[in-house]
C-alpha positions in Angstrom: 0.6 -9.3 8.1 3.8 -9.7 6.0 6.5 -7.0 5.9 7.3 -5.5 2.6 10.1 -3.1 1.6 10.0 0.1 -0.4 13.0 0.5 -2.7 14.4 3.4 -4.8 12.6 3.1 -8.1 14.3 3.5 -11.5 12.4 6.4 -13.1 14.4 6.5 -16.3 16.6 3.8 -18.0 19.8 5.7 -17.3 19.0 6.5 -13.6 21.4 4.9 -11.1 20.5 7.0 -8.0 18.2 9.6 -6.7 17.6 11.8 -3.6 14.8 11.0 -1.2 13.3 14.5 -1.3 10.5 14.0 1.2 8.5 11.4 3.1 4.8 11.9 2.6 3.9 9.2 5.2 5.3 8.9 8.7 5.8 5.6 10.6 2.5 4.3 11.9 0.5 5.9 9.1 -1.6 3.8 6.8 -1.8 4.3 3.0 -3.7 2.9 0.1 -2.6 1.7 -3.4 -2.1 4.8 -5.6 -1.5 7.2 -2.8 1.8 9.2 -2.9 4.1 8.0 -0.1 7.5 9.6 -0.9 9.2 12.0 -3.3 12.4 11.3 -5.3 14.5 14.1 -6.9 16.5 13.4 -10.0 18.2 16.1 -12.1 16.2 18.8 -10.3 12.9 17.1 -11.1 10.8 15.9 -8.2 8.6 12.8 -8.7 5.9 11.7 -6.3 6.0 7.9 -5.9 2.7 6.1 -5.3 2.1 3.0 -3.3 1.8 -0.3 -5.2 -0.3 -1.8 -2.5 -2.2 -0.9 0.7 -0.1 -0.8 3.8 1.2 0.9 6.9 4.6 2.6 7.2 6.7 0.8 9.8 10.2 2.2 9.6 12.0 4.6 7.4 15.6 3.6 6.7 16.6 6.7 4.7 16.5 10.3 5.8 15.1 13.1 3.6 18.0 14.5 1.5 19.9 11.2 1.4 21.2 10.1 -2.0 20.2 6.5 -2.6 21.1 3.9 -5.3 18.3 2.4 -7.4 17.0 -0.7 -5.7 18.2 0.2 -2.2 15.7 -0.3 0.6 14.0 3.0 1.7 11.5 1.7 4.3 9.7 -1.3 5.7 5.9 -1.5 5.5 3.2 -3.9 6.5 
């Protein structure tokens, strides 16, 4: 199976960075398209981010609480 990467999404046009508030899936856990897999905090609003595809979390490259630029890689999935 091919590895894919989860990146920090741009939730608003002016957004340049966000805080990874929480991981909802741990390494080794499978998920399906549409299932929440992590939370992003911007300006005190927390957004659940849903999977765009079915997969399995392989490695998390960012810790909860880290500030991340839009487009930066958060995790690798298969």
